[in-house]
Each structure stands twice: as structure tokens, then as C-alpha cells.
N, C-alpha and C positions, 0 to 999 in steps of 0.2 A: 202678184205679189206669189211671194216666197210660201213655201210649205214645212212646217217640222214636225217632226214625233221624239216628243219625249225621250231621251236614253236611259233606260232603268239603273236604277240605285246612282244618277247621279243626276242632281236637282238642276246642274247648272249647265248640263249639257242636251243637247238638241239634234239632230240629225234632218240635214236637207233631204226633203226628198227629190228636187231634182238632179242634185250633186251626186245624192249619198255621204257627203260630208260631215264631219262632226263638227258642230259649232260651241264654243262657250259663249251661253251669255250671261254672265259675269263677268260684269266692265271691271271690278278690282282685280279678280284675277288674272284678267288681260292685263291691265294695268302692270301687274305683279312682274307677270312674265316679261313684259315690254322692261320694268326696269331690271329685271336678272338679264336680260338678253345683252340690254347696255353694257351693264356691269362684267359681262362675261365680254363682249367684244374690247370692252379697253383695258382691259387685263391684257387680251391678246396681245394688244398694240404694244400694249408697254412691256411684254415679254419680247417681242419680236425686237425693239427696242434695244433692247437690254443685252439681247444674243447680238445685233448689231453692233455695239457701243464695246463689247468684251473681244467682238473677234477684228475690232479696228486695235484696241489695246493689243491683243493678242500680235497683230502686225508692226505695232508702233514697237513693240519689243524684242521682235524678231529683229527690226532695222538697227536696234539702239544695240543689239546683242552684235551684227555682224559689224557696226562702226567701233565698237569697240576690241573685238577683235582686229580689227585691221590697225586702230590705234596701238595696239601690244604689239603687232608684227612688227609697224616701223619703226617702234622704240625699242626693240628687239634689234632688231638689223642696224639701226645706228648708234646703240651701244659697240655692237660688232664692230663698226666702221671707225668709231671713236677709237676702241683698243686697237685695232690695227693700224691708225695714224702716229698713237701713241707709241706702240714699239717700233714701229719705223722711223720714229723721229729722235730716239731715242731716250726720250720723256719718259718721264716716271709712270708706269703701269696703272 
């Protein structure tokens, strides 16, 4: 059976003599600790998901920007071809 020594100035803490570990005997404090730890874990997971989502949106925006540049570049090239075709045929410029 484990033996404990009471920790001074802390009613809920005891020291395990065999391992020298400090143990909290207050169940409500322990449950509160678990609740807070679980909440922090959920918040960390949510933050990581948000970071992943933001990075994904940044990649999507880069792709959209690249596509728009390509469209504009093609449009400008086609306007130039149209002007050349019109001037060569004697059509209105």
C-alpha cells in the first residue's frame, strides 16, 4: 500500500513516499484540470484546422490569380491578332 506525506500549505496535495511524486487528492480539482486540458486540446486542434484552411485558401487564390493573368495575357494577344488582321484586310481598325 502506498504511503503519503501531507504537503505543507496545500491541503489537497500529498507526496508519495516511494516515488517522491506530488499527488493531488482533490477530485474536483483533478476533474477541473482534465476539463481545462480537454478544452485547450480542442482549441489547439481548431486553431490548426483554421491554419490549414487559410493556407488552402491562399493556394486557391494564387491559382485563381495565375488563371486570371493567363486569361488577360491571351485576351491581349487576341486583340493584337485582331488588329493585325483588320489592318491587313483593309477593314476598319
